[in-house]
N, C-alpha and C positions, 0 to 999 in steps of 0.2 A: 485114118480115123479123124473125123472132124473135131474141132475144139469142144463143141457142145457134147459130142459123144464121149470125149475123153473126160470131161467134167462129170458127166453122169456115171461113167464107169468108176471114177474115183470115189464118188459118193457111195456107190453100191458096195465097194470094197471096204467101206467104213473108215476112210482116211480121215474124215472129220465126223466123229460120232456124236449123236445126240444122247445126253445123259440125263435121266430123271433124278434130281437130287432131293425130291420132296421127302422121301422116307428118311434120308440122312438128316435133313434139317429138323425133322420131327423127332429125332433121337431114337429111331428104331434100332434095336440091337442088330449088329452085323450089316447094316445098310451101307457102311463105308467100304466093305470088301470088294464088291464088283466095281465101284467107282474108282477105287485106288488102282485096280488092275487096268481099267480102261484109261485112266489118266496117264499111268506110266507108259502104256503102249502108244498112245497118241502123242505124248510129249517127246517120245523118242522118234516120232515120225514127222507129222506135219506141225506139231505144236499148237494145233487149233482143235477146239471142241465146242459143243453147244450144250448149254444147261437149260433144262425145263423144270417147271414147278419149283421155282426159286424163291417164291414168297414175296417178291417185291410187287406191290399192287400196280396193276396196269395203268391206273389213272395217274400215278406219279410219273410213269414213263411218258404217257401221252401228254401230260401237262408240260413236261420238259421239252419235248419236241415242239409243242405249240408255241411256247414262249421263245424258243430258239428261232423259229421261223418268223415270229413277229419282230424280234430284235434285228435280224439280218435284213428285213425290209425297210428299216429306218434309214434316214438320210446319212450320207457319208459323214457329214459334220457331227451328227449325234453319236455315231459309232466311234469316230476318231477322238471324241472327247474322253473316251474311256480306253484309249490306246495303251497297250502293254508297255512296261518298262523293265527294270532290272529284275523284278520279281516274277515276270511272265504271268501276270494276272490281268485279265481284261481282254480288250479287243485286239486281235492280230489281223491287220488288213491284207488284202491281196498283195502278193509280192514280198511278204514279210518273212518267208521261210524257204530256204533251199536246203534239202536234206543231204548233207555231205557225209553222213556216216553209214551210208548204205553198203552192205557187204556184197550186193549182187548187181548194182547198177551205178554208173557214174552220173549222178544227177547234176544237171547244169542249169535247170530252170526252176523258178519258184513254183510252189504248189498253186494250182488253179483253184483256190478256195480261200475262204476267210474263216476265222475262228474266234471263240471267246473262251477264256480260261477262268475256272472257278476253283478255289481251294477251300480248305476248312475256314468257316466263317468265324473270325476272331474279333473281339472288341478292341478298341484302340488302346485300352490300358492293359491288354494281355502282356505278360512278361516277355514273350518272344517278340512282340511288336516294339515294346518299350526298349528292349535291349538290341534291336536291329539284328535279330538272328538271321543269318544268310538263308535265302530262299523262302523266307516267311514274311508275308505282307498282308495288307488288308484287301479284301475283295473290292472290286470296282462295280458298283451297281448303278443302272440307269434310274435316276431318282423319280422319274415320272412313269416308271413301269414296276410298281411294287409287286405285281404278280410274277415278274421275272425272278426276283430274289426268293419269293415264297416257294415257287415251284422247284427251283434248282436246289435250294437248301434242303427241302423235304426229300428230294431225290438223293442228294448227297448222303444224308443221314441213313436212309434206307439201304443204299448201296454199300456204305461202309459196314453196316451191321451184317449184311448178307455175305459180302465178299470175304471179310475176315474170318467168318465161320468155315470157309472152304480152305483156308490155308493149311489146316492139319491134314487134309487129303493129299496135298502136294508133299508135305513132310513124309507121310506114310509111303507115298509113291517113290520116294528117294530112300526107302528103307531106314527111316529115322523115326524116333518117337513122335507121336502125334503133336506133342507140345513143343517140339524143337524150336519152332520159330515164334513162340509165344511172346518172348521179350521184344523181339524185333518189330512185332506188329501190335504191341500194346498201345502205342500211339502212332498209327501208320500215317504215311504221307499219301494223300489221295488227291486226285485232280479230275474234274469234269472238263472235257474239251468239247464245246459245241462247235460243229463244223457245218458250213454251207458250201455245197458243191453246185455251182451253176451248171446248166446243160453243157455238155462237152462231147458232142457226138463225133467230132472228127479231130481228135487231138493231134498236134504236130509231133514230129519226132522227139522223143524224150520229154514229152509233156504229159503231166498227170494231174488229177485232182489232188492226190497225195502220192508223192513219188515212192518207189520201193524203199522200204525202211524196216528196221526192227524197233520195238519199243524199249525204253530204257528202264522201265519199272519191273515189278515182280510178275504180276499177271494183269491183263486188261479185260474189261467186260464191255461188250458193245451191244446195246439194245438193237434188236432187228429194225432196220429202216424199212420204209414202205417201198423203196426202190432199190434194185441191186446196184452194186458198184465195188464192193470189197472183193479182192482177189488175193489168194494165198499161194505162195511159191512152194512147191514140193521140192524134195531133195533131188528129184530127177530134172528139175528146171521147168516143170509145167506150172501154169497158173490155173488154180481151181477156185470155185466159189463155195463158201460154207453153205450148208442147208438153210434155206430161208423158211424157218419155222416161226410163225407169228407168236409173239409173247415170250420168246426165249432170248437168251444172251449168247452171243458168240464170245468165246474165251480164248485168249492166246498168251503164250509165254513171252516174257520180257528178259532184258539183259541181266537183271538181278537174279532171276531164277537160273539163267545160264551160268552165271558166276558161282552161285551157291552149288550148282550141280556139276561144276567142272565140265560144262558142255554136254552132259548127258541129256539134259533138256535144253536144247539150243533155243535162242530167240529166233522165231521164224519170220523171214521177210514177207511183207504184204504191201499192197498198194490199193489205191482207189481211183477209179475212172468213172465219171458219171456220163454214160453214153445214152441216157434217157433224154426225153424231150422236155423235161421240167426239172426244177431244182431238187436236189437230194440233200437231206439233212442227216447228221450223225451226232451221237452224244456219248463217245467212249468215256468209260470211268477207269482211271488208272490207279491201281493199288500198289503201293510200294512200302518198304519198311521205313522206320524212322530215319531221318537224314543222318543222325549221329551213329547209327549202328554200323559196325564193321562187317562188310560182306566178304566172305572168303569161302573157298570150296569146302563142303561139309565132309566129315570123316568117312561117310559111306561112299563117297565119290572120288576118293584118292587112295593111292597105294603104291607099292614098289614099282609096278608096271604102269601106273597111271598118276604121274606127279601132277601137282596143281598147275593149271594153265594160266591162272590169274594171280596177281599180287593182291593182297587185301586192300580194300578201299572202303570208303563210306559211300552210302547212297547219295549223300549231299555232294561230295566231291565229284562223283561220276556225273551227276546231273548238271553241275556247274559247267563242266567241260563240254557236254553236248549242247547245252543252251548257247554257249559262246560260239560253238562251231556252226550251229544251224540258223541262228537268228540275227538278222541284220541290225536290229536295234541294240543287241548286246555287244556286237562288234564295234559299234560306234564309241563305246567306252564312256558313255555318259554317267555321271554320278547321281543324277536325280532319280527319283523313284519311277517316273514315267517318261517315256520317250516323247519327243515333241510332235 
């Protein structure tokens, strides 16, 4: 069977389902029941699904893609002026990340892509800024591109509102009360990562736009890009593509959900390769619990025959470890906010 045929067959079998969440978001009675069933099934399989009728206005998504493309076409000097530092906010240039925590591939080369990180937009006198709270910093904005800040902060706010409303579905899928994670996500940690993948039609061995990896957050929401590139690894070791349905979000599990679920819902490896003849852009939105929340296997996922596989940790401590592992600017050990 050809790769294309294998991918088509996988879709036909519903390995990555498309779920209409409109009725649930509208508050219709019982609308959560089929969604919870489908989420539990796919999170025990591929860990990927697609959500439609999510309520995020398409113009916010389009505006974010547009400003991302405009930013990445700027001069190297303009972009490097906003280079990331210890808070991992701002511009990450080519060569800035080697994914060393992959469970399925020994990645040895930097991602063939550049990124820009945006977190919650705080004022300089915010208590967490004043007190130098770990992993909390000010966003870095291109001063002569006011539309960049406007578009991405509007997108951030809409995405945080929508994604946190879906957290109860994952609690129910784990046989927990719907509000089980309410405290952990009362002040969630969210990040937008704008990514530019140049054309990469003939990658060298072990070279990727984004190397095989798992996400470290709870769940990730990826707006559908105009061009294909994302590939998901199945338990059988095949790489398949999610259904490319315009106007939807591809959703996948992360390491925090894996830890909460004691690996019932594993974090699924995925990768990106831009084999197209022009640049591809992506803007994943990462939803995680508060950095101070202790993450440990939940009661419904442990028992005498299924002991906890993970020691309790905070999302902040887990994130700090992976950032140091994967990013060259953090390994340099600089004490300043921004790398040079």
